[in-house]
C-alpha positions, 0 to 999 in steps of 0.5 A: 757048330755054327759061329753065332755073332750079336751086333749090338749098337748102343745109340744112347741120347741124353734126354734128360739134360733139357730137363735137368737144365730147366729144373736148374733154371727154375730152382735159380729163380726160386733162389733169386725170388727168395733172396728178394723176399728176404731183403724186403722183409729185412726191410720191413722189419728195420722199418718196423723197428724204427718205428717202434723206437720212435714211438718208445721215444715219443712215450718217454717224452710224453711221460716226462711232459706229463711228469712236469705238468704234475710236478708244476701243478704240485708247486701251485698247491703247496707251501714249499719245496718239502711240502711238495716232495713229501706230497709227491712221495705220499701221492706215489704211495697211494697210487701204488698202493690202489694200483691207479695211475700216478697222474690220476692220484695227483689230479684228484689231490690238485683238484681237492687241495684247496678244501683239503687246506681249509679242512686242516690237511 
């Protein structure tokens, strides 16, 4: 019998390495972009939150100012502090029952207060 000799030469190259490195770079770039986007989103949300707080503050100030104005107007059409408090309570109750705004109810009362007084009310 004859001897059979086999010679096997393996010459392997790592062709995947450049592709893996490219993908790794793309993933890193994407990660950086997402981080930047997250930072910008956080800044935007912080700004919107501050804006919302400022609007609430302005609304609270407007409401307090309106209440002060209405109280001063009621004081002008009532004879005493006790009457003013009683009228204010009654107007609040009317506003609640009629689902109307307190300022609208008080404005209607103030506009008609003189006529109501002359009629004995």
